[in-house]
MINUKOL-383801 format. One record per residue (C-alpha): chain; y, z, x; residue in three letters. Coordinates in nm, 3 decimals. Layout:
BEGIN
(node 'A' (Y Z X) 'ALA')
...
***
This chain:
BEGIN
(node 'A' (-5.062 -11.516 1.772) 'UNK')
(node 'A' (-5.357 -11.279 1.720) 'UNK')
(node 'A' (-5.399 -11.145 1.368) 'UNK')
(node 'A' (-5.296 -10.788 1.305) 'UNK')
(node 'A' (-5.566 -10.530 1.228) 'UNK')
(node 'A' (-5.515 -10.183 1.078) 'UNK')
(node 'A' (-5.356 -9.941 1.321) 'UNK')
(node 'A' (-5.164 -10.210 1.507) 'UNK')
(node 'A' (-5.469 -10.367 1.669) 'UNK')
(node 'A' (-5.489 -10.743 1.714) 'UNK')
(node 'A' (-5.790 -10.963 1.644) 'UNK')
(node 'A' (-5.768 -11.114 1.990) 'UNK')
(node 'A' (-5.783 -10.777 2.162) 'UNK')
(node 'A' (-6.158 -10.736 2.216) 'UNK')
(node 'A' (-6.120 -10.382 2.345) 'UNK')
(node 'A' (-5.960 -10.279 2.014) 'UNK')
(node 'A' (-6.212 -10.439 1.780) 'UNK')
(node 'A' (-6.471 -10.192 1.644) 'UNK')
(node 'A' (-6.829 -10.249 1.753) 'UNK')
(node 'A' (-7.101 -10.288 1.488) 'UNK')
(node 'A' (-7.211 -9.932 1.560) 'UNK')
(node 'A' (-6.866 -9.812 1.452) 'UNK')
(node 'A' (-6.857 -10.005 1.124) 'UNK')
(node 'A' (-7.040 -9.917 0.801) 'UNK')
(node 'A' (-7.303 -10.190 0.769) 'UNK')
(node 'A' (-7.639 -10.045 0.659) 'UNK')
(node 'A' (-7.743 -9.787 0.400) 'UNK')
(node 'A' (-7.936 -9.585 0.657) 'UNK')
(node 'A' (-7.872 -9.562 1.030) 'UNK')
(node 'A' (-8.149 -9.370 1.213) 'UNK')
(node 'A' (-8.066 -9.056 1.405) 'UNK')
(node 'A' (-8.239 -9.073 1.742) 'UNK')
(node 'A' (-8.293 -8.696 1.733) 'UNK')
(node 'A' (-8.486 -8.702 1.403) 'UNK')
(node 'A' (-8.804 -8.888 1.313) 'UNK')
(node 'A' (-8.728 -8.926 0.944) 'UNK')
(node 'A' (-9.036 -9.034 0.749) 'UNK')
(node 'A' (-8.850 -8.994 0.421) 'UNK')
(node 'A' (-8.711 -9.347 0.415) 'UNK')
(node 'A' (-8.919 -9.640 0.294) 'UNK')
(node 'A' (-8.770 -9.882 0.545) 'UNK')
(node 'A' (-8.931 -10.153 0.757) 'UNK')
(node 'A' (-8.961 -10.118 1.131) 'UNK')
(node 'A' (-8.659 -10.309 1.271) 'UNK')
(node 'A' (-8.888 -10.464 1.535) 'UNK')
(node 'A' (-9.086 -10.634 1.256) 'UNK')
(node 'A' (-8.793 -10.811 1.093) 'UNK')
(node 'A' (-8.829 -11.190 1.142) 'UNK')
(node 'A' (-8.489 -11.253 1.299) 'UNK')
(node 'A' (-8.547 -11.588 1.476) 'UNK')
(node 'A' (-8.783 -11.713 1.207) 'UNK')
(node 'A' (-8.533 -11.635 0.932) 'UNK')
(node 'A' (-8.250 -11.796 1.125) 'UNK')
(node 'A' (-8.464 -12.109 1.162) 'UNK')
(node 'A' (-8.553 -12.109 0.790) 'UNK')
(node 'A' (-8.189 -12.072 0.691) 'UNK')
(node 'A' (-8.085 -12.354 0.921) 'UNK')
(node 'A' (-8.365 -12.576 0.791) 'UNK')
(node 'A' (-8.265 -12.504 0.430) 'UNK')
(node 'A' (-7.904 -12.593 0.501) 'UNK')
(node 'A' (-8.012 -12.914 0.671) 'UNK')
(node 'A' (-8.253 -13.011 0.395) 'UNK')
(node 'A' (-8.038 -12.926 0.092) 'UNK')
(node 'A' (-7.693 -12.980 0.241) 'UNK')
(node 'A' (-7.406 -12.872 0.020) 'UNK')
(node 'A' (-7.645 -12.790 -0.265) 'UNK')
(node 'A' (-7.761 -12.491 -0.062) 'UNK')
(node 'A' (-7.412 -12.344 -0.083) 'UNK')
(node 'A' (-7.341 -12.445 -0.443) 'UNK')
(node 'A' (-7.375 -12.244 -0.760) 'UNK')
(node 'A' (-7.749 -12.225 -0.819) 'UNK')
(node 'A' (-7.981 -12.301 -1.107) 'UNK')
(node 'A' (-7.963 -12.006 -1.346) 'UNK')
(node 'A' (-8.329 -11.893 -1.341) 'UNK')
(node 'A' (-8.353 -11.955 -0.966) 'UNK')
(node 'A' (-8.383 -12.270 -0.755) 'UNK')
(node 'A' (-8.686 -12.486 -0.823) 'UNK')
(node 'A' (-8.809 -12.490 -0.462) 'UNK')
(node 'A' (-8.850 -12.111 -0.469) 'UNK')
(node 'A' (-8.994 -12.079 -0.819) 'UNK')
(node 'A' (-9.242 -12.360 -0.748) 'UNK')
(node 'A' (-9.355 -12.191 -0.424) 'UNK')
(node 'A' (-9.373 -11.852 -0.597) 'UNK')
(node 'A' (-9.584 -11.987 -0.883) 'UNK')
(node 'A' (-9.830 -12.146 -0.642) 'UNK')
(node 'A' (-9.851 -11.832 -0.428) 'UNK')
(node 'A' (-9.896 -11.594 -0.720) 'UNK')
(node 'A' (-10.173 -11.817 -0.846) 'UNK')
(node 'A' (-10.354 -11.760 -0.515) 'UNK')
(node 'A' (-10.295 -11.386 -0.466) 'UNK')
(node 'A' (-10.304 -11.270 -0.828) 'UNK')
(node 'A' (-10.497 -11.334 -1.146) 'UNK')
(node 'A' (-10.286 -11.621 -1.277) 'UNK')
(node 'A' (-9.999 -11.845 -1.180) 'UNK')
(node 'A' (-9.683 -11.814 -1.388) 'UNK')
(node 'A' (-9.532 -12.120 -1.551) 'UNK')
(node 'A' (-9.182 -12.214 -1.440) 'UNK')
(node 'A' (-9.041 -12.077 -1.765) 'UNK')
(node 'A' (-9.197 -11.737 -1.693) 'UNK')
(node 'A' (-9.012 -11.684 -1.361) 'UNK')
(node 'A' (-8.665 -11.547 -1.298) 'UNK')
(node 'A' (-8.520 -11.488 -0.951) 'UNK')
(node 'A' (-8.343 -11.155 -0.899) 'UNK')
(node 'A' (-8.154 -10.966 -0.630) 'UNK')
(node 'A' (-8.457 -10.747 -0.558) 'UNK')
(node 'A' (-8.686 -10.519 -0.758) 'UNK')
(node 'A' (-8.417 -10.269 -0.859) 'UNK')
(node 'A' (-8.204 -10.552 -0.997) 'UNK')
(node 'A' (-8.503 -10.681 -1.193) 'UNK')
(node 'A' (-8.564 -10.334 -1.339) 'UNK')
(node 'A' (-8.197 -10.295 -1.427) 'UNK')
(node 'A' (-8.187 -10.635 -1.598) 'UNK')
(node 'A' (-8.504 -10.558 -1.794) 'UNK')
(node 'A' (-8.363 -10.228 -1.915) 'UNK')
(node 'A' (-8.035 -10.396 -2.006) 'UNK')
(node 'A' (-8.206 -10.650 -2.230) 'UNK')
(node 'A' (-8.492 -10.445 -2.377) 'UNK')
(node 'A' (-8.359 -10.088 -2.398) 'UNK')
(node 'A' (-8.068 -9.930 -2.584) 'UNK')
(node 'A' (-7.882 -9.601 -2.533) 'UNK')
(node 'A' (-8.077 -9.320 -2.698) 'UNK')
(node 'A' (-8.416 -9.487 -2.652) 'UNK')
(node 'A' (-8.709 -9.316 -2.482) 'UNK')
(node 'A' (-8.846 -9.490 -2.174) 'UNK')
(node 'A' (-9.187 -9.372 -2.056) 'UNK')
(node 'A' (-9.262 -9.357 -1.685) 'UNK')
(node 'A' (-9.560 -9.281 -1.468) 'UNK')
(node 'A' (-9.506 -8.950 -1.292) 'UNK')
(node 'A' (-9.495 -8.929 -0.996) 'UNK')
(node 'A' (-9.325 -9.261 -0.943) 'UNK')
(node 'A' (-9.059 -9.432 -0.734) 'UNK')
(node 'A' (-8.779 -9.179 -0.738) 'UNK')
(node 'A' (-8.488 -9.424 -0.738) 'UNK')
(node 'A' (-8.636 -9.618 -1.031) 'UNK')
(node 'A' (-8.583 -9.302 -1.234) 'UNK')
(node 'A' (-8.212 -9.331 -1.161) 'UNK')
(node 'A' (-8.198 -9.702 -1.242) 'UNK')
(node 'A' (-8.360 -9.639 -1.579) 'UNK')
(node 'A' (-8.149 -9.331 -1.657) 'UNK')
(node 'A' (-7.831 -9.529 -1.591) 'UNK')
(node 'A' (-7.897 -9.701 -1.924) 'UNK')
(node 'A' (-7.840 -9.374 -2.113) 'UNK')
(node 'A' (-8.199 -9.346 -2.225) 'UNK')
(node 'A' (-8.425 -9.042 -2.221) 'UNK')
(node 'A' (-8.681 -9.071 -1.943) 'UNK')
(node 'A' (-9.014 -8.910 -2.041) 'UNK')
(node 'A' (-9.320 -8.870 -1.821) 'UNK')
(node 'A' (-9.636 -9.030 -1.953) 'UNK')
(node 'A' (-9.955 -8.823 -1.921) 'UNK')
(node 'A' (-10.128 -8.876 -1.586) 'UNK')
(node 'A' (-10.399 -8.728 -1.367) 'UNK')
(node 'A' (-10.528 -8.780 -1.014) 'UNK')
(node 'A' (-10.625 -9.141 -1.095) 'UNK')
(node 'A' (-10.283 -9.228 -1.232) 'UNK')
(node 'A' (-10.141 -9.284 -1.575) 'UNK')
(node 'A' (-10.370 -9.187 -1.867) 'UNK')
(node 'A' (-10.370 -9.465 -2.128) 'UNK')
(node 'A' (-10.521 -9.255 -2.409) 'UNK')
(node 'A' (-10.274 -8.972 -2.353) 'UNK')
(node 'A' (-9.990 -9.223 -2.331) 'UNK')
(node 'A' (-10.095 -9.379 -2.662) 'UNK')
(node 'A' (-10.092 -9.037 -2.828) 'UNK')
(node 'A' (-9.749 -8.959 -2.682) 'UNK')
(node 'A' (-9.616 -9.295 -2.800) 'UNK')
(node 'A' (-9.746 -9.232 -3.154) 'UNK')
(node 'A' (-9.589 -8.885 -3.159) 'UNK')
(node 'A' (-9.249 -9.007 -3.041) 'UNK')
(node 'A' (-9.238 -9.296 -3.283) 'UNK')
(node 'A' (-9.345 -9.071 -3.570) 'UNK')
(node 'A' (-9.032 -8.868 -3.490) 'UNK')
(node 'A' (-8.822 -9.179 -3.535) 'UNK')
(node 'A' (-8.769 -9.243 -3.165) 'UNK')
(node 'A' (-8.751 -9.596 -3.032) 'UNK')
(node 'A' (-8.978 -9.636 -2.725) 'UNK')
(node 'A' (-8.949 -9.990 -2.588) 'UNK')
(node 'A' (-9.066 -9.957 -2.226) 'UNK')
(node 'A' (-9.320 -9.800 -1.993) 'UNK')
(node 'A' (-9.253 -9.822 -1.617) 'UNK')
(node 'A' (-9.514 -9.779 -1.343) 'UNK')
(node 'A' (-9.607 -9.890 -0.989) 'UNK')
(node 'A' (-9.981 -9.950 -1.032) 'UNK')
(node 'A' (-10.068 -10.120 -0.701) 'UNK')
(node 'A' (-10.040 -9.924 -0.372) 'UNK')
(node 'A' (-9.790 -9.718 -0.562) 'UNK')
(node 'A' (-9.481 -9.541 -0.442) 'UNK')
(node 'A' (-9.520 -9.250 -0.368) 'UNK')
(node 'A' (-9.897 -9.203 -0.400) 'UNK')
(node 'A' (-10.030 -9.517 -0.231) 'UNK')
(node 'A' (-10.303 -9.540 -0.493) 'UNK')
(node 'A' (-10.389 -9.829 -0.725) 'UNK')
(node 'A' (-10.461 -9.781 -1.093) 'UNK')
(node 'A' (-10.832 -9.830 -1.173) 'UNK')
(node 'A' (-10.941 -10.147 -1.354) 'UNK')
(node 'A' (-11.041 -9.972 -1.675) 'UNK')
(node 'A' (-10.700 -9.808 -1.706) 'UNK')
(node 'A' (-10.525 -10.138 -1.637) 'UNK')
(node 'A' (-10.718 -10.298 -1.920) 'UNK')
(node 'A' (-10.642 -10.005 -2.150) 'UNK')
(node 'A' (-10.269 -10.022 -2.079) 'UNK')
(node 'A' (-10.263 -10.395 -2.144) 'UNK')
(node 'A' (-10.442 -10.336 -2.476) 'UNK')
(node 'A' (-10.200 -10.057 -2.564) 'UNK')
(node 'A' (-9.902 -10.283 -2.499) 'UNK')
(node 'A' (-10.046 -10.563 -2.711) 'UNK')
(node 'A' (-10.135 -10.327 -2.997) 'UNK')
(node 'A' (-9.812 -10.129 -3.014) 'UNK')
(node 'A' (-9.540 -10.367 -2.898) 'UNK')
(node 'A' (-9.460 -10.144 -2.602) 'UNK')
(node 'A' (-9.344 -10.349 -2.303) 'UNK')
(node 'A' (-9.502 -10.242 -1.975) 'UNK')
(node 'A' (-9.272 -10.287 -1.675) 'UNK')
(node 'A' (-9.503 -10.334 -1.377) 'UNK')
(node 'A' (-9.337 -10.277 -1.041) 'UNK')
(node 'A' (-9.556 -10.495 -0.818) 'UNK')
(node 'A' (-9.348 -10.454 -0.503) 'UNK')
(node 'A' (-9.640 -10.369 -0.272) 'UNK')
(node 'A' (-9.891 -10.636 -0.381) 'UNK')
(node 'A' (-9.867 -10.825 -0.052) 'UNK')
(node 'A' (-9.921 -10.512 0.158) 'UNK')
(node 'A' (-10.300 -10.478 0.121) 'UNK')
(node 'A' (-10.473 -10.388 0.446) 'UNK')
(node 'A' (-10.786 -10.602 0.498) 'UNK')
(node 'A' (-11.060 -10.573 0.397) 'UNK')
(node 'A' (-10.887 -10.417 0.094) 'UNK')
(node 'A' (-10.733 -10.651 -0.162) 'UNK')
(node 'A' (-10.477 -10.593 -0.434) 'UNK')
(node 'A' (-10.624 -10.578 -0.786) 'UNK')
(node 'A' (-10.508 -10.832 -1.044) 'UNK')
(node 'A' (-10.170 -10.743 -1.188) 'UNK')
(node 'A' (-10.135 -10.607 -1.538) 'UNK')
(node 'A' (-9.914 -10.907 -1.610) 'UNK')
(node 'A' (-10.190 -11.152 -1.521) 'UNK')
(node 'A' (-10.425 -10.985 -1.770) 'UNK')
(node 'A' (-10.179 -10.939 -2.058) 'UNK')
(node 'A' (-10.072 -11.142 -2.356) 'UNK')
(node 'A' (-9.730 -11.307 -2.308) 'UNK')
(node 'A' (-9.452 -11.058 -2.361) 'UNK')
(node 'A' (-9.662 -10.745 -2.319) 'UNK')
(node 'A' (-9.586 -10.697 -1.948) 'UNK')
(node 'A' (-9.285 -10.770 -1.731) 'UNK')
(node 'A' (-9.391 -10.785 -1.365) 'UNK')
(node 'A' (-9.135 -10.714 -1.092) 'UNK')
(node 'A' (-9.176 -10.849 -0.738) 'UNK')
(node 'A' (-8.968 -10.832 -0.421) 'UNK')
(node 'A' (-8.944 -10.962 -0.065) 'UNK')
(node 'A' (-8.790 -10.636 0.055) 'UNK')
(node 'A' (-9.117 -10.499 0.191) 'UNK')
(node 'A' (-9.289 -10.820 0.298) 'UNK')
(node 'A' (-8.986 -10.981 0.470) 'UNK')
(node 'A' (-8.665 -10.776 0.474) 'UNK')
(node 'A' (-8.468 -10.561 0.227) 'UNK')
(node 'A' (-8.136 -10.713 0.331) 'UNK')
(node 'A' (-8.234 -11.043 0.170) 'UNK')
(node 'A' (-8.176 -10.878 -0.171) 'UNK')
(node 'A' (-8.425 -11.120 -0.317) 'UNK')
(node 'A' (-8.695 -11.064 -0.574) 'UNK')
(node 'A' (-8.826 -11.200 -0.901) 'UNK')
(node 'A' (-8.979 -11.110 -1.232) 'UNK')
(node 'A' (-9.248 -11.275 -1.440) 'UNK')
(node 'A' (-9.222 -11.237 -1.814) 'UNK')
(node 'A' (-9.229 -11.419 -2.143) 'UNK')
(node 'A' (-9.006 -11.728 -2.160) 'UNK')
(node 'A' (-8.801 -11.552 -2.427) 'UNK')
(node 'A' (-8.708 -11.282 -2.175) 'UNK')
(node 'A' (-8.645 -11.511 -1.878) 'UNK')
(node 'A' (-8.442 -11.742 -2.100) 'UNK')
(node 'A' (-8.234 -11.451 -2.222) 'UNK')
(node 'A' (-8.169 -11.341 -1.866) 'UNK')
(node 'A' (-8.077 -11.693 -1.753) 'UNK')
(node 'A' (-7.835 -11.723 -2.044) 'UNK')
(node 'A' (-7.645 -11.399 -1.981) 'UNK')
(node 'A' (-7.281 -11.444 -1.898) 'UNK')
(node 'A' (-7.301 -11.285 -1.556) 'UNK')
(node 'A' (-7.579 -11.526 -1.457) 'UNK')
(node 'A' (-7.420 -11.831 -1.613) 'UNK')
(node 'A' (-7.090 -11.750 -1.443) 'UNK')
(node 'A' (-7.250 -11.703 -1.101) 'UNK')
(node 'A' (-7.506 -11.980 -1.123) 'UNK')
(node 'A' (-7.823 -11.784 -1.053) 'UNK')
(node 'A' (-7.883 -11.496 -0.813) 'UNK')
(node 'A' (-7.866 -11.517 -0.433) 'UNK')
(node 'A' (-7.904 -11.893 -0.434) 'UNK')
(node 'A' (-7.869 -11.969 -0.063) 'UNK')
(node 'A' (-8.110 -11.693 0.041) 'UNK')
(node 'A' (-8.355 -11.811 -0.227) 'UNK')
(node 'A' (-8.360 -12.160 -0.075) 'UNK')
(node 'A' (-8.411 -12.013 0.272) 'UNK')
(node 'A' (-8.704 -11.813 0.135) 'UNK')
(node 'A' (-8.853 -12.127 -0.019) 'UNK')
(node 'A' (-8.826 -12.298 0.318) 'UNK')
(node 'A' (-8.971 -11.996 0.500) 'UNK')
(node 'A' (-9.263 -11.987 0.258) 'UNK')
(node 'A' (-9.329 -12.358 0.248) 'UNK')
(node 'A' (-9.329 -12.388 0.627) 'UNK')
(node 'A' (-9.608 -12.134 0.672) 'UNK')
(node 'A' (-9.365 -11.894 0.836) 'UNK')
(node 'A' (-9.408 -11.637 0.560) 'UNK')
(node 'A' (-9.787 -11.631 0.598) 'UNK')
(node 'A' (-9.763 -11.588 0.975) 'UNK')
(node 'A' (-9.504 -11.314 0.941) 'UNK')
(node 'A' (-9.704 -11.133 0.674) 'UNK')
(node 'A' (-10.019 -11.132 0.887) 'UNK')
(node 'A' (-9.822 -10.979 1.172) 'UNK')
(node 'A' (-9.659 -10.702 0.967) 'UNK')
(node 'A' (-9.983 -10.614 0.789) 'UNK')
(node 'A' (-10.150 -10.552 1.125) 'UNK')
(node 'A' (-9.859 -10.335 1.236) 'UNK')
(node 'A' (-9.834 -10.136 0.913) 'UNK')
(node 'A' (-10.208 -10.080 0.911) 'UNK')
(node 'A' (-10.183 -9.945 1.267) 'UNK')
(node 'A' (-9.901 -9.718 1.154) 'UNK')
(node 'A' (-10.103 -9.592 0.858) 'UNK')
(node 'A' (-10.400 -9.519 1.081) 'UNK')
(node 'A' (-10.188 -9.344 1.341) 'UNK')
(node 'A' (-10.010 -9.122 1.091) 'UNK')
(node 'A' (-10.320 -9.048 0.885) 'UNK')
(node 'A' (-10.517 -8.955 1.196) 'UNK')
(node 'A' (-10.237 -8.738 1.331) 'UNK')
(node 'A' (-10.188 -8.556 0.999) 'UNK')
(node 'A' (-10.562 -8.496 0.975) 'UNK')
(node 'A' (-10.567 -8.358 1.329) 'UNK')
(node 'A' (-10.238 -8.169 1.339) 'UNK')
(node 'A' (-10.206 -8.047 0.979) 'UNK')
(node 'A' (-10.553 -7.942 0.865) 'UNK')
(node 'A' (-10.405 -7.734 0.581) 'UNK')
(node 'A' (-10.271 -8.050 0.417) 'UNK')
(node 'A' (-10.467 -8.274 0.179) 'UNK')
(node 'A' (-10.419 -8.647 0.126) 'UNK')
(node 'A' (-10.600 -8.973 0.056) 'UNK')
(node 'A' (-10.561 -9.261 0.296) 'UNK')
(node 'A' (-10.418 -9.559 0.104) 'UNK')
(node 'A' (-10.550 -9.915 0.122) 'UNK')
(node 'A' (-10.201 -10.062 0.131) 'UNK')
(node 'A' (-9.832 -9.997 0.091) 'UNK')
(node 'A' (-9.611 -9.774 0.303) 'UNK')
(node 'A' (-9.681 -9.411 0.216) 'UNK')
(node 'A' (-9.898 -9.104 0.262) 'UNK')
(node 'A' (-9.879 -8.861 -0.031) 'UNK')
(node 'A' (-9.940 -8.507 0.093) 'UNK')
(node 'A' (-10.051 -8.202 -0.099) 'UNK')
(node 'A' (-9.911 -7.902 0.086) 'UNK')
(node 'A' (-10.078 -7.560 0.089) 'UNK')
(node 'A' (-9.962 -7.311 -0.171) 'UNK')
(node 'A' (-9.773 -7.105 0.084) 'UNK')
(node 'A' (-9.560 -7.403 0.192) 'UNK')
(node 'A' (-9.334 -7.543 -0.082) 'UNK')
(node 'A' (-9.176 -7.872 0.017) 'UNK')
(node 'A' (-8.818 -7.747 0.005) 'UNK')
(node 'A' (-8.890 -7.469 0.254) 'UNK')
(node 'A' (-9.092 -7.704 0.473) 'UNK')
(node 'A' (-8.804 -7.954 0.473) 'UNK')
(node 'A' (-8.572 -7.689 0.616) 'UNK')
(node 'A' (-8.819 -7.602 0.889) 'UNK')
(node 'A' (-8.889 -7.970 0.953) 'UNK')
(node 'A' (-8.522 -8.040 1.011) 'UNK')
(node 'A' (-8.514 -7.775 1.283) 'UNK')
(node 'A' (-8.806 -7.950 1.452) 'UNK')
(node 'A' (-8.653 -8.299 1.431) 'UNK')
(node 'A' (-8.863 -8.454 1.155) 'UNK')
(node 'A' (-8.797 -8.546 0.794) 'UNK')
(node 'A' (-8.984 -8.644 0.476) 'UNK')
(node 'A' (-8.918 -8.700 0.105) 'UNK')
(node 'A' (-8.978 -8.390 -0.105) 'UNK')
(node 'A' (-9.227 -8.483 -0.376) 'UNK')
(node 'A' (-9.034 -8.320 -0.660) 'UNK')
(node 'A' (-8.790 -8.612 -0.648) 'UNK')
(node 'A' (-9.070 -8.841 -0.769) 'UNK')
(node 'A' (-9.133 -8.647 -1.090) 'UNK')
(node 'A' (-8.933 -8.639 -1.411) 'UNK')
(node 'A' (-8.916 -8.260 -1.439) 'UNK')
(node 'A' (-9.033 -7.950 -1.258) 'UNK')
(node 'A' (-9.339 -8.078 -1.072) 'UNK')
(node 'A' (-9.430 -8.177 -0.720) 'UNK')
(node 'A' (-9.300 -7.866 -0.547) 'UNK')
(node 'A' (-9.594 -7.882 -0.305) 'UNK')
(node 'A' (-9.592 -8.258 -0.252) 'UNK')
(node 'A' (-9.437 -8.464 0.027) 'UNK')
(node 'A' (-9.410 -8.838 0.083) 'UNK')
(node 'A' (-9.438 -8.967 0.439) 'UNK')
(node 'A' (-9.355 -9.328 0.522) 'UNK')
(node 'A' (-9.535 -9.498 0.812) 'UNK')
(node 'A' (-9.333 -9.820 0.784) 'UNK')
(node 'A' (-9.032 -9.748 1.004) 'UNK')
(node 'A' (-9.174 -9.619 1.333) 'UNK')
(node 'A' (-9.418 -9.720 1.605) 'UNK')
(node 'A' (-9.761 -9.547 1.607) 'UNK')
(node 'A' (-9.670 -9.317 1.898) 'UNK')
(node 'A' (-9.359 -9.202 1.712) 'UNK')
(node 'A' (-9.564 -9.137 1.399) 'UNK')
(node 'A' (-9.803 -8.920 1.597) 'UNK')
(node 'A' (-9.506 -8.730 1.738) 'UNK')
(node 'A' (-9.363 -8.689 1.386) 'UNK')
(node 'A' (-9.690 -8.534 1.269) 'UNK')
(node 'A' (-9.685 -8.298 1.568) 'UNK')
(node 'A' (-9.332 -8.189 1.479) 'UNK')
(node 'A' (-9.427 -8.145 1.114) 'UNK')
(node 'A' (-9.723 -7.932 1.222) 'UNK')
(node 'A' (-9.486 -7.708 1.416) 'UNK')
(node 'A' (-9.265 -7.679 1.109) 'UNK')
(node 'A' (-9.561 -7.588 0.890) 'UNK')
(node 'A' (-9.665 -7.325 1.144) 'UNK')
(node 'A' (-9.326 -7.160 1.092) 'UNK')
(node 'A' (-9.423 -7.098 0.728) 'UNK')
(node 'A' (-9.792 -7.013 0.768) 'UNK')
(node 'A' (-9.881 -6.654 0.675) 'UNK')
(node 'A' (-10.011 -6.470 0.980) 'UNK')
(node 'A' (-10.340 -6.369 0.819) 'UNK')
(node 'A' (-10.452 -6.730 0.761) 'UNK')
(node 'A' (-10.480 -6.841 1.124) 'UNK')
(node 'A' (-10.402 -7.187 1.265) 'UNK')
(node 'A' (-10.694 -7.386 1.121) 'UNK')
(node 'A' (-10.681 -7.283 0.755) 'UNK')
(node 'A' (-10.779 -7.572 0.529) 'UNK')
(node 'A' (-10.799 -7.566 0.148) 'UNK')
(node 'A' (-11.125 -7.666 -0.016) 'UNK')
(node 'A' (-11.151 -8.036 -0.094) 'UNK')
(node 'A' (-11.139 -8.375 0.080) 'UNK')
(node 'A' (-10.871 -8.505 0.311) 'UNK')
(node 'A' (-10.868 -8.873 0.402) 'UNK')
***
């Protein structure tokens, strides 16, 4: 007899079973009427569906029941070994096994780091602007989030050192500084080498732990390359580096890692929730190790880099052509264009007009700690094909025209460079 479903339906009655489109499955389901560039999501056409299925099957065949067992607390050796070798090739140094901990993505790594190193009432410094949802992850720990001094090149180490001294002289505990220094979200820029060195020195001198969100390291568009991570240049314990496969493979894997001092990774591996569950996302981690070791990851990455670079070029060219009143710098990697809107077009008003024209973006104020970014907008080129990105820019241009004062004319451009 067919099993009963809610509402009197039966499992065997195909006509009564909801289709995937009717069930809540994903965080974001695109609206065909709106080209929404506000979401940092991969293009569904670039997700490695058959390759991942093959890697999962191969992992199950190779590891048998161990692939479905409780996993090794810090992460399965096949993945941490592959990660260490890869990071040694694409970054300044390879982590030792004891310096790696596998996580359920970058946000999980940030949450774990805050759990271990921060306490309620602490001050946590952040680059500003920065990844807007990281601000929420950090604030969930009942800390005070404070913007570190920054300018057009990114976080200012000297100003940050002065702020740190001032806060600590007031008796405040300041354990962490969070930033996305490589192809950053939302700006797309990378922190210059001299500032990286200065931040590493500041961390070593003051005991401040820098939390380096390195999510976009693999998304460098040739001939550009990602600069060495802060972690690779720092003394042990000064920097915790967060990585993820959400952007390079797929966010639904919920798989990432951190590199840190053995004292930190050991503490994480010994926490009750990890010991009880036997590591994080064990089966997916073994599939990722198989995907990486087979060469499938390298082939997939080469493909997506070509596509994301084409998307960047399409959107940057269309914004330059269709929105001459907007300023931006073309990034060398990552997923985002960071727009400076003209003074007569605050982002909140533009968002309303954009919605009427069937296009969306992330208002820049969400990427700041307080009261800034009212004339900033983040556009993602990761989710759509180049032709759709060009169309999105055309729609955004029409929305901006709705706000343009009549006496400026259609080709008004502020002084200064674009891309």
